C-alpha positions in Angstrom: -43.3 -33.2 2.4 -40.1 -32.3 0.4 -36.8 -32.9 2.1 -33.4 -31.4 1.1 -30.3 -33.5 0.7 -26.6 -33.0 0.3 -24.8 -35.8 -1.5 -21.1 -36.0 -0.6 -18.2 -38.4 -1.5 -17.4 -41.2 0.9 -13.9 -39.8 1.6 -15.4 -36.5 2.7 -18.1 -38.3 4.7 -15.4 -40.2 6.7 -13.5 -37.0 7.4 -16.7 -35.2 8.6 -17.6 -38.1 10.8 -14.5 -37.4 12.9 -15.9 -33.9 13.7 -19.5 -34.9 14.2 -21.1 -34.9 17.6 -23.9 -37.6 17.8 -24.0 -37.6 13.9 -24.6 -33.8 13.9 -22.6 -30.9 12.6 -23.2 -27.2 12.8 -23.0 -25.0 9.7 -22.2 -21.3 9.4 -21.3 -18.7 6.8 -18.1 -16.7 7.3 -16.3 -14.5 4.8 -18.2 -16.0 1.9 -17.3 -19.5 3.0 -19.5 -22.3 4.3 -18.0 -23.9 7.5 -19.0 -27.3 8.9 -18.0 -27.8 12.6 -18.6 -29.8 15.6 -21.7 -28.3 17.4 -19.7 -28.0 20.6 -16.8 -26.1 18.9 -16.2 -22.6 20.2 -15.3 -19.9 17.7 -15.0 -16.7 19.7 -15.1 -13.5 17.7 -11.7 -11.9 17.0 -13.0 -8.4 17.8 -14.6 -9.6 21.1 -11.4 -11.2 22.2 -9.3 -8.1 21.3 -11.8 -5.8 23.2 -11.8 -8.2 26.2 -8.0 -8.3 26.6 -7.0 -4.7 25.7 -9.3 -2.8 28.1 -7.4 -3.4 31.4 -3.9 -2.8 30.0 -5.1 0.4 28.3 -6.7 1.7 31.6 -3.5 0.7 33.4 -1.4 2.7 30.9 -3.6 5.7 31.4 -3.2 5.6 35.1 0.5 5.1 34.9 0.8 8.0 32.5 -1.2 10.4 34.7 0.9 9.5 37.7 4.2 10.1 35.8 2.9 13.4 34.4 1.8 14.6 37.8 5.1 13.6 39.5 7.0 15.4 36.7 5.6 18.7 38.2 4.9 20.2 34.8 1.7 22.2 34.4 1.6 21.4 30.7 2.7 18.2 28.9 4.0 18.4 25.3 2.0 16.4 22.7 5.2 15.4 20.9 8.9 16.0 21.3 12.0 14.1 22.5 13.6 16.6 24.8 11.0 16.5 27.5 8.4 14.0 28.7 5.5 13.9 26.1 2.4 12.1 25.2 4.2 10.7 22.2 7.2 9.3 24.0 5.2 7.7 26.8 2.6 6.3 24.4 5.4 4.6 22.4 7.1 3.2 25.5 4.0 1.8 27.1 2.3 0.5 24.0 5.6 -1.3 23.0 6.0 -2.9 26.4 2.4 -3.8 27.0 1.9 -4.8 23.3 4.9 -7.2 23.4 3.8 -9.0 26.6 0.1 -8.9 25.6 0.8 -10.5 22.2 3.1 -13.1 23.8 0.5 -14.1 26.4 -2.4 -14.3 23.9 -0.4 -16.3 21.4 0.9 -18.7 24.1 -2.6 -19.1 25.4 -3.9 -19.8 21.9 -1.1 -22.3 21.1 -1.3 -24.3 24.3 -3.5 -27.0 22.8 -1.4 -27.5 19.6 0.5 -30.7 19.0 3.9 -29.0 19.1 6.8 -29.2 21.5 7.0 -26.5 24.2 10.3 -25.3 22.7 8.7 -24.7 19.3 5.7 -22.9 20.8 7.9 -20.7 22.9 10.2 -20.0 19.9 7.3 -19.1 17.6 5.6 -17.0 20.3 8.8 -15.0 21.1 9.7 -14.5 17.4 6.2 -13.3 16.4 5.9 -11.1 19.5 9.1 -9.3 18.7 8.3 -9.1 15.0 4.8 -7.7 15.4 5.8 -5.3 18.2 8.7 -4.0 16.1 6.4 -3.3 13.2 4.0 -1.5 15.6 6.9 0.5 17.0 8.1 1.5 13.5 4.5 2.6 12.5 4.2 4.7 15.7 7.6 6.4 15.1 6.3 7.5 11.6 2.9 8.4 13.0 4.3 10.6 15.8 6.8 12.2 13.4 3.9 13.4 11.2 1.9 14.5 14.2 4.9 16.4 15.5 5.2 18.3 12.2 1.4 18.9 12.2 0.8 19.9 15.8 4.1 21.6 16.7 4.1 23.2 20.2 0.7 21.7 21.3 0.5 21.0 25.1 -2.0 19.5 27.5 -2.6 19.4 31.2 -1.5 16.1 32.9 -5.0 14.6 33.1 -5.8 15.2 29.4 -2.3 14.0 28.4 -2.8 10.8 30.5 -6.1 10.2 28.8 -4.6 10.6 25.4 -1.9 8.1 26.3 -4.6 5.7 27.3 -6.3 6.2 23.9 -3.2 5.7 21.8 -1.9 2.8 23.8 -5.4 1.2 23.5 -5.4 1.5 19.7 -2.0 -0.2 19.4 -2.9 -3.0 21.9 -6.2 -3.6 20.0 -4.4 -4.3 16.7 -1.6 -6.3 18.3 -4.0 -8.6 20.2 -6.2 -8.9 17.1 -3.1 -10.0 15.2 -2.2 -12.5 17.9 -5.7 -14.1 17.8 -5.7 -14.5 14.0 -2.1 -15.6 13.0 -2.3 -17.4 9.7 0.2 -18.6 7.2 -0.7 -15.8 4.8 -0.2 -13.3 7.7 3.2 -14.8 8.4 4.3 -14.5 4.8 3.3 -10.9 4.8 5.1 -10.4 8.1 8.3 -12.0 6.6 8.2 -9.6 3.6 7.5 -6.6 5.9 10.3 -7.5 8.3 12.9 -8.3 5.7 12.3 -5.6 3.2 11.6 -2.9 5.8 14.8 -3.8 7.8 17.0 -3.8 4.7 15.6 -0.5 3.4 16.2 1.1 6.8 19.8 -0.2 6.8 20.4 1.1 3.3 19.0 4.6 4.2 21.0 4.7 7.4 24.3 4.1 5.5 23.5 6.3 2.5 26.2 8.8 3.4 28.8 6.0 3.5 28.3 4.9 -0.1 27.7 1.3 1.0 26.9 0.2 -2.5 30.5 0.8 -3.5 31.6 -2.0 -1.2 29.1 -4.8 -1.2 25.7 -5.7 0.2 27.1 -7.3 3.2 28.9 -4.0 4.2 25.6 -3.1 5.9 26.3 -5.6 8.6 30.0 -4.9 9.2 31.6 -2.7 11.9 32.2 0.1 9.4 28.4 0.5 8.8 26.2 2.8 10.9 24.0 0.9 13.2 24.9 -2.5 11.7 22.7 -4.2 14.2 19.6 -3.2 12.1 20.9 -5.3 9.1 22.0 -8.3 11.2 18.9 -8.4 13.4 16.7 -8.2 10.3 18.4 -11.3 8.8 18.2 -13.2 12.1 14.5 -12.4 12.7 13.7 -13.1 9.0 15.3 -16.6 9.5 13.2 -17.2 12.7 10.0 -16.1 10.9 10.8 -18.4 8.0 11.4 -21.2 10.4 8.0 -20.5 12.0 6.4 -20.5 8.5 8.0 -23.9 7.9 6.4 -25.2 11.1 3.0 -23.9 10.2 3.2 -25.1 6.6 4.3 -28.7 7.3 1.9 -29.1 10.3 -0.8 -28.5 7.7 0.8 -30.7 5.1 1.2 -33.6 7.5 -2.6 -34.1 7.6 -2.6 -34.6 3.8 -2.4 -38.0 2.1 0.2 -36.4 -0.3 2.6 -36.0 2.6 5.6 -38.3 2.1 9.4 -38.4 2.5 9.8 -35.9 -0.4 7.9 -33.3 1.6 10.2 -34.1 4.6 13.2 -33.4 2.4 11.6 -30.0 1.4 11.1 -29.2 5.1 14.8 -30.0 5.8 15.8 -27.7 2.9 13.8 -24.8 4.4 15.3 -25.5 7.9 18.8 -25.4 6.4 17.9 -22.1 4.5 16.7 -20.5 7.7 19.9 -21.4 9.5 22.0 -20.1 6.6 20.1 -16.8 6.6 20.6 -16.5 10.4 24.3 -17.2 9.9 24.7 -14.4 7.4 23.4 -12.0 10.1 25.2 -13.6 13.1 28.6 -13.7 11.3 29.3 -10.4 9.6 31.6 -10.1 6.5 34.7 -9.1 8.5 37.9 -10.6 10.0 37.6 -14.2 11.1 33.8 -14.4 10.4 34.2 -13.6 6.7 34.5 -17.2 5.6 31.4 -18.3 7.6 29.5 -15.3 6.2 30.4 -16.0 2.6 29.9 -19.8 2.8 26.5 -19.2 4.4 25.4 -16.7 1.6 26.6 -19.0 -1.2 25.2 -22.0 0.5 21.8 -20.3 0.7 21.8 -19.7 -3.1 23.2 -23.2 -3.6 20.3 -24.9 -1.7 17.8 -22.8 -3.7 19.4 -24.0 -6.9 19.2 -27.6 -5.8 15.5 -27.2 -4.9 14.8 -25.8 -8.4 16.7 -28.5 -10.2 14.9 -31.3 -8.3 11.6 -29.5 -8.1 9.7 -31.8 -10.5 11.0 -34.9 -8.6 10.2 -33.4 -5.2 6.7 -32.2 -6.2 5.5 -34.1 -9.3 2.1 -32.3 -9.2 3.5 -28.8 -9.1 1.9 -26.5 -11.7 3.5 -25.9 -15.1 3.4 -22.2 -14.5 5.5 -22.3 -11.3 7.8 -24.9 -12.9 8.5 -22.5 -15.8 8.9 -19.6 -13.4 11.4 -21.7 -11.4 13.5 -22.5 -14.4 13.5 -18.8 -15.3 14.8 -18.0 -11.8 17.5 -20.6 -12.2 18.6 -19.1 -15.6 18.6 -15.6 -14.1 20.8 -16.7 -11.2 23.3 -18.4 -13.6 23.3 -15.5 -16.0 23.9 -13.0 -13.1 26.7 -15.1 -11.7 28.3 -15.3 -15.2 27.9 -11.5 -15.6 29.7 -10.9 -12.3 32.4 -13.6 -12.2 33.3 -14.0 -15.8 32.7 -10.8 -17.8 32.6 -8.5 -14.7 29.5 -6.7 -16.1 27.8 -6.6 -12.6 29.4 -5.3 -9.5 29.5 -7.5 -6.3 26.8 -5.4 -4.7 24.4 -5.7 -7.7 25.0 -9.4 -8.0 24.4 -10.0 -4.2 21.1 -8.0 -4.4 19.9 -9.9 -7.5 20.8 -13.3 -6.1 19.3 -12.7 -2.7 16.1 -11.1 -4.2 15.5 -14.0 -6.6 16.2 -16.7 -4.0 14.1 -15.0 -1.3 11.1 -14.4 -3.7 11.2 -17.9 -5.1 11.2 -19.4 -1.6 8.1 -17.5 -0.6 6.3 -18.3 -4.0 7.2 -22.0 -3.5 5.4 -22.0 -0.2 2.3 -20.7 -1.8 2.6 -23.2 -4.6 2.9 -26.1 -2.1 -0.2 -24.8 -0.3 -2.1 -24.9 -3.6 -1.0 -28.5 -4.3 -2.3 -29.7 -0.9 -5.5 -27.6 -1.1 -6.4 -29.1 -4.5 -6.2 -32.6 -2.8 -8.7 -31.4 -0.2 -11.4 -30.3 -2.6 -14.6 -32.3 -3.3 -17.7 -31.8 -5.3 -21.1 -32.2 -3.7 -24.7 -32.3 -5.1 -27.8 -30.7 -3.7 -31.2 -32.2 -4.5 -34.7 -32.5 -3.1 -37.0 -35.5 -2.5 
């Protein structure tokens, strides 16, 4: 009788032995990947978990909405509109509140067995809950704005309106809980980009009438700007998300044999950068906080320059492509600084945007490059044969 065999390297065998139960492993196919696991390992379906946890809050929101609509003593409830109670306004309020606490609870429950301090888990959970809920809130505002233009003047009886609230809240909760169950490093990087770019663009648009670009980029966070909190909160939460990414990234790296004191230095750099980004938001460019704001902004670019200069020493196995890109970023930063400070070709606003954009993009790309270096070390070749 012919038997099938899988020949694997000794190093991989030793690693798999740590996961085996009575010398046995389970194997399954998922997303075009082959996964080997402990037979007793549980891997609940993301959709099943989301369905399980969003049903009760959705039903609760529908009941609350019906009660509110009935006590409002209106025979008809508007579909959209801000002047009176509407399906749109109540859906946004309930989905935001329930979504925040639902995400927070699910993520805390998921993270309770991780080898992290309670403070780190709570900080990550709170940061991600606010970030994901804020994005859901922004999407709902845009959605209901379009619906309001499309279905202007539409009304429903209180029971139908309550049911519609249940449906819309349920949809938002489903996606938020699904996100909480499947938080990955790639998702966090996308979240960082969405939070940072979205928040900055909203701040720019809000201050369009004030010609903010004639002052400087930091004007968006000063007392003269309209709704300055948008700009400052964006920077603070971007810093917290970057700090969370750093925790995720180096928790993964610490399991690699490549992990050494140089990786610890890189981690310290990222922590310093996160603090400096937060300081730019906490201390606006005005009065006594001006020096702290400016030093934090220049310090951020300075740390990035240091990382690029010592990149080859910090990560000797970094790809040539990324090394070339890093030196190009370094040259671009130096040239833009020269164009602003020496020949005054660039305005302060343009220089700030260029420097911040290059630094921010490079930091995110460096994270992906570091992941690639570690993943290459965790790849083995196996051989299939029959006897």
